[in-house]
C-alpha positions as CSV (number, residue, x, y, z in Angstrom):
1,X,-36.0,-0.8,38.3
2,X,-32.2,-0.8,38.1
3,X,-30.3,1.9,36.2
4,X,-29.3,-0.6,33.6
5,X,-32.8,-1.4,32.6
6,X,-34.9,0.5,30.1
7,X,-38.4,1.4,31.0
8,X,-39.9,0.2,27.7
9,X,-38.1,-3.2,28.0
10,X,-36.8,-3.0,24.5
11,X,-33.2,-3.0,23.4
12,X,-30.0,-2.8,25.4
13,X,-29.5,-0.2,28.1
14,X,-28.4,3.1,26.9
15,X,-24.8,4.1,27.8
16,X,-22.6,6.9,26.7
17,X,-18.9,6.7,25.9
18,X,-16.4,9.0,24.2
19,X,-13.5,7.9,22.1
20,X,-10.2,9.8,22.7
21,X,-9.0,11.8,19.7
22,X,-5.8,9.7,19.7
23,X,-7.7,6.4,19.3
24,X,-9.6,7.7,16.3
25,X,-6.3,9.2,14.9
26,X,-4.5,5.8,15.3
27,X,-7.3,4.0,13.4
28,X,-7.1,6.6,10.6
29,X,-3.3,6.5,10.5
30,X,-3.3,2.7,10.0
31,X,-6.0,2.9,7.3
32,X,-4.2,5.6,5.4
33,X,-0.9,3.6,5.5
34,X,-2.7,0.7,3.9
35,X,-3.3,2.6,0.7
36,X,-1.0,1.9,-2.2
37,X,1.1,5.0,-3.1
38,X,1.3,6.3,0.5
39,X,5.0,6.4,1.3
40,X,4.6,7.5,4.9
41,X,2.7,9.7,7.3
42,X,3.8,12.7,9.1
43,X,4.2,16.4,8.8
44,X,1.8,19.2,9.6
45,X,2.1,22.0,12.1
46,X,2.0,20.9,15.6
47,X,2.2,17.2,14.9
48,X,5.8,16.9,16.0
49,X,4.9,18.6,19.3
50,X,2.5,15.8,20.0
51,X,5.4,13.3,20.1
52,X,7.2,15.5,22.7
53,X,4.0,15.6,24.8
54,X,3.7,11.8,24.7
55,X,1.2,11.1,22.0
56,X,1.2,7.6,20.5
57,X,3.3,7.2,17.4
58,X,0.5,5.2,15.8
59,X,-1.4,8.5,15.5
60,X,1.5,10.3,13.9
61,X,0.5,12.2,10.8
62,X,-3.2,12.4,11.7
63,X,-5.1,15.0,13.6
64,X,-8.6,14.0,14.8
65,X,-11.4,16.2,16.2
66,X,-13.9,13.8,17.7
67,X,-17.4,14.8,18.9
68,X,-20.0,12.6,20.4
69,X,-21.3,11.4,17.1
70,X,-19.0,12.8,14.4
71,X,-15.3,13.1,13.6
72,X,-13.2,15.4,11.3
73,X,-9.8,14.1,10.3
74,X,-6.7,15.7,8.8
75,X,-4.2,13.3,7.3
76,X,-0.7,14.5,6.6
77,X,1.2,12.2,4.2
78,X,4.0,11.6,1.7
79,X,3.3,9.9,-1.6
80,X,5.5,7.7,-3.7
81,X,7.0,9.2,-6.9
82,X,5.0,8.2,-10.0
83,X,1.6,7.8,-8.5
84,X,-1.5,9.8,-9.4
85,X,-1.7,12.0,-6.4
86,X,-5.5,12.8,-6.7
87,X,-6.2,9.1,-7.0
88,X,-4.1,8.2,-3.9
89,X,-5.7,11.1,-1.9
90,X,-9.2,9.9,-2.8
91,X,-8.4,6.3,-1.8
92,X,-7.0,7.5,1.5
93,X,-10.2,9.4,2.1
94,X,-12.3,6.4,1.3
95,X,-10.3,3.9,3.4
96,X,-10.0,6.2,6.4
97,X,-13.7,7.0,6.4
98,X,-14.6,3.3,6.1
99,X,-12.3,2.2,8.8
100,X,-13.2,4.9,11.3
101,X,-16.9,4.6,10.8
102,X,-17.0,0.8,11.0
103,X,-14.7,0.6,14.0
104,X,-16.2,3.5,16.1
105,X,-19.7,4.1,14.9
106,X,-18.9,7.7,14.4
107,X,-20.0,9.6,11.3
108,X,-16.9,10.9,9.5
109,X,-17.8,14.3,8.1
110,X,-14.4,15.2,6.6
111,X,-11.2,13.5,5.7
112,X,-8.8,16.3,4.6
113,X,-5.6,14.9,2.9
114,X,-2.5,17.1,3.1
115,X,0.3,15.9,0.8
116,X,3.4,17.1,2.5
117,X,6.1,15.4,0.4
118,X,7.2,13.1,-2.4
119,X,9.3,10.1,-1.8
120,X,11.6,9.4,-4.7
121,X,13.1,6.0,-5.4
122,X,16.8,5.8,-4.5
123,X,17.8,5.1,-8.1
124,X,16.1,8.4,-9.2
125,X,17.6,10.5,-6.4
126,X,20.7,11.3,-8.4
127,X,19.0,12.0,-11.7
128,X,17.2,15.1,-12.8
129,X,18.4,17.2,-9.8
130,X,20.2,20.5,-10.0
131,X,23.7,20.2,-11.5
132,X,26.7,21.9,-10.0
133,X,28.1,24.8,-12.0
134,X,30.8,23.9,-14.5
């Protein structure tokens, strides 16, 4: 019997594979960016260092810890001014979890959303800010 055949004759041969953390992070980054109200990804301690070390820009703003069957994700993002931040964060969690689980077969146990900044529209940038002393 070959190594690719199962003894019981049922189902496909078993094989093991492991997804790189960067692959899962890239999937999560794309899924997070699809959510309305997300102005951009990035931020977080150590994420800038990843770029220096050659990590793919697609994974920027996401840290993934991937095991053999589960994944934990940290998503660092900026939101657009005027959105309901808790609603955007929940939608990011849902979209990231759905995308990673459907594309990888991994069980996502956590999607931690870290709101690192607020993007203001250019027209509002000059209003409401601190005024110079008179």
